C-alpha angles and dihedrals in degrees: 000000000000115000120235109231098178125025120181121183126188091333117183133174137178137183098221106306093343108102109213103170129024128194097328113184113180138149126203115197130203110275095022122140100204125185117202112201135178142127123281110290093021093123101255097131092039089056091054092047089054091051089049090053094245093118130033118227122235090225141357136051136275126201122187117192087346095307129110107254091241089063098039114112107160097089093154086075087070120067124196130197111187127204110292110285098249094184095047107150106244087211094054101136099226128107123222089255092053091051090053089047088062086072090063091052089050089055100039103028134261092271092054114117111232111244138185093275091054091052091049092051091050090051091049092049091050090048092051091058093041093244103118093109089057099046095111095046119106110256090234091058093059125093121252092260092048091049090053090052089053091050089052090049089051089054091046090053089068087061093236128187094208132025127200117205119193113204089320096176096057108135092001116131121246098256092048089047092058091048089049093054090046089055092050091049090053093048091051100042102034102028093034090228115164110235134192114191119192114201146140089214100104094177093059095040096052091046096050114030133073095219135026127209113193114204130186100156087300126051102260098179143353111191147117114291092249092059092047092051091052093053105094094189093053092048091052091047092056093044099229102096099128099045096045095044091050091050091047094048091048091056091050 
């Protein structure tokens, strides 16, 4: 029986009088590759921040690995890759390896003394994202796509069981974007890592993930990509019917 990693029930949230999320009920199971899509301002990022414990919902319940979020302590099981840091200081004096090492501090504590095992895990994380040859480069000297791989490696260094990625291909060029999706596919299929990808890029989401959750304040659908693509009303609602259908028909 598949284990539920995340369970949301009747979740609602508002910034003051501005309702952002309304009665969201959603389950994420171990091994899922879930794409969360929706227009700007639909509540995608807010939903993830609530799951990460950064925001408190106005109503509803959250369970993580079967525990109420208020009792959950093993946060290293959850990795998070934010949108690319656009304003990253190119002179920031940290190498790629040092950035990944931050993931070990996140898991073990800032006062933890780095040992041989930590260094091995960092090397393994860099290897999994094909960035070992760049480990001694300054993070600011890497391309956008390379930086995102390092941020994924940093998340992997915490030895997570699920990783959330928030618009990870923002400002990443097309060729790097395809390599990036290939990496995520490999992590999900070969390493059995549960992934949640937040994006407004419906074409990429429906091509890559195993399940789609459509959010526009409320949860409008939660289905396999094929079912989503066949739903004319949903396609019209999200305003991408022509482009996605053409991509889908081309693949067939």
